[in-house]
KOLZANU-619978 format. One line per field, with one value per residue (C-alpha): residue number from 1; x negated, z negated, y. Coordinates in steps of 0.5 Angstrom, whole numbers, always signed. Last residue first. Layout:
N
resi: NUM/...;
c1: X/...;
c3: Z/...;
c2: Y/...;
// end
This chain:
200
resi: 200/199/198/197/196/195/194/193/192/191/190/189/188/187/186/185/184/183/182/181/180/179/178/177/176/175/174/173/172/171/170/169/168/167/166/165/164/163/162/161/160/159/158/157/156/155/154/153/152/151/150/149/148/147/146/145/144/143/142/141/140/139/138/137/136/135/134/133/132/131/130/129/128/127/126/125/124/123/122/121/120/119/118/117/116/115/114/113/112/111/110/109/108/107/106/105/104/103/102/101/100/99/98/97/96/95/94/93/92/91/90/89/88/87/86/85/84/83/82/81/80/79/78/77/76/75/74/73/72/71/70/69/68/67/66/65/64/63/62/61/60/59/58/57/56/55/54/53/52/51/50/49/48/47/46/45/44/43/42/41/40/39/38/37/36/35/34/33/32/31/30/29/28/27/26/25/24/23/22/21/20/19/18/17/16/15/14/13/12/11/10/9/8/7/6/5/4/3/2/1;
c1: +58/+52/+50/+45/+39/+37/+31/+29/+27/+31/+31/+36/+36/+36/+38/+42/+37/+38/+40/+45/+47/+54/+55/+60/+58/+55/+51/+46/+41/+39/+33/+32/+28/+29/+27/+30/+33/+38/+41/+45/+39/+33/+34/+29/+31/+27/+28/+29/+35/+37/+44/+48/+51/+58/+58/+63/+62/+61/+57/+51/+51/+47/+52/+55/+48/+49/+56/+54/+53/+57/+55/+61/+58/+62/+58/+56/+51/+45/+40/+35/+32/+27/+31/+27/+30/+32/+25/+26/+33/+32/+35/+40/+44/+50/+52/+59/+59/+61/+57/+58/+52/+51/+46/+44/+43/+40/+34/+35/+28/+27/+34/+35/+37/+43/+46/+52/+52/+58/+60/+61/+55/+55/+50/+48/+44/+47/+54/+59/+55/+58/+56/+60/+56/+54/+50/+46/+41/+35/+32/+26/+27/+31/+30/+24/+28/+34/+29/+27/+28/+32/+29/+33/+29/+32/+38/+42/+48/+49/+55/+56/+59/+56/+51/+45/+46/+50/+46/+49/+54/+50/+51/+51/+45/+48/+47/+53/+57/+54/+57/+62/+63/+61/+65/+72/+69/+66/+72/+76/+72/+71/+79/+79/+74/+79/+85/+81/+78/+71/+66/+61;
c3: -15/-12/-16/-13/-14/-7/-6/+0/+7/+11/+18/+21/+29/+32/+36/+32/+33/+41/+40/+35/+30/+31/+37/+36/+36/+39/+38/+33/+32/+25/+23/+17/+12/+7/+0/-5/-11/-12/-19/-20/-21/-18/-11/-7/-1/+5/+10/+17/+20/+26/+25/+31/+29/+31/+28/+25/+24/+20/+22/+23/+25/+20/+16/+17/+13/+7/+6/+5/+12/+11/+16/+16/+19/+22/+23/+27/+26/+27/+22/+22/+15/+10/+5/+0/-6/-3/-1/+4/+7/+15/+17/+22/+18/+21/+19/+18/+16/+13/+11/+8/+10/+6/+9/+4/+4/-4/+2/+9/+11/+11/+9/+4/+5/+2/+3/+2/+4/+4/+5/+9/+10/+13/+13/+19/+17/+13/+16/+14/+8/+5/+2/-1/+0/-4/-2/-6/-1/-2/+2/+6/+9/+14/+21/+23/+23/+27/+33/+33/+27/+20/+14/+8/+1/-3/-6/-5/-10/-8/-9/-9/-3/-4/+1/-2/-8/-14/-20/-21/-27/-33/-35/-42/-45/-47/-54/-56/-51/-54/-61/-59/-54/-61/-66/-63/-63/-69/-72/-70/-72/-78/-79/-77/-82/-87/-84/-84/-92/-92/-93/-98;
c2: -25/-22/-15/-10/-6/-2/+2/+8/+10/+15/+17/+22/+24/+31/+36/+42/+47/+47/+54/+55/+50/+45/+43/+37/+30/+24/+18/+21/+15/+13/+11/+6/+4/-2/-4/-9/-12/-17/-20/-26/-30/-27/-24/-20/-16/-14/-8/-6/-2/+1/+6/+8/+15/+19/+26/+30/+38/+43/+50/+52/+59/+63/+65/+58/+56/+61/+58/+51/+46/+40/+34/+29/+22/+16/+10/+4/-2/-6/-10/-13/-17/-20/-24/-27/-31/-39/-39/-35/-33/-32/-25/-22/-16/-12/-6/-2/+5/+12/+17/+24/+29/+35/+41/+45/+53/+57/+60/+59/+59/+51/+49/+44/+37/+33/+27/+22/+14/+10/+3/-4/-9/-16/-21/-25/-32/-37/-34/-29/-26/-20/-14/-8/-2/+5/+10/+16/+21/+25/+31/+32/+40/+43/+47/+43/+36/+40/+41/+34/+29/+29/+27/+23/+20/+15/+12/+5/+1/-5/-10/-16/-23/-30/-32/-29/-34/-33/-36/-44/-45/-49/-55/-57/-61/-68/-70/-66/-71/-77/-74/-74/-81/-85/-81/-85/-92/-91/-89/-94/-100/-97/-97/-105/-106/-103/-107/-114/-113/-113/-118/-117;
// end
């Protein structure tokens, strides 16, 4: 049967409009690529802390919690800015705690291995406020500010936009006031912990 000319035109126009739509529905949707290590992000860290030297003999092993912002300056160079707080008890002073509040910046250097792994070394600067509770104040442990130089080594793993890692950091106290009796304020700080973050 021969279709009238106007009906044939309508049929062809309908097929011409529907074909691209069907082709678009059949084609797989493009997904946004997952953020890589080069993207900025936020990371939460936690773990254990221990003072060294004479200060280490006066205090117990403690814990820390930190929050940092991450940025990648170059493919192998990253920058962290963040806060870290820690608490350590005293070995011979009941119910006493040495609180530490730190603000710092850290530069990290390391390659990206197989797109998911990043081993790194890092160094930075920071300032800490040591806040001894009243029980320690009674034993001549005062509150003070300390400059510090953190030296760190660690490993991060990326899965899509989520990162997880482990690191150890030795924090050299570079200067500050006399906040303990005798030589009991001599020492540095060692921390080791795990991290979990997101890249955006």
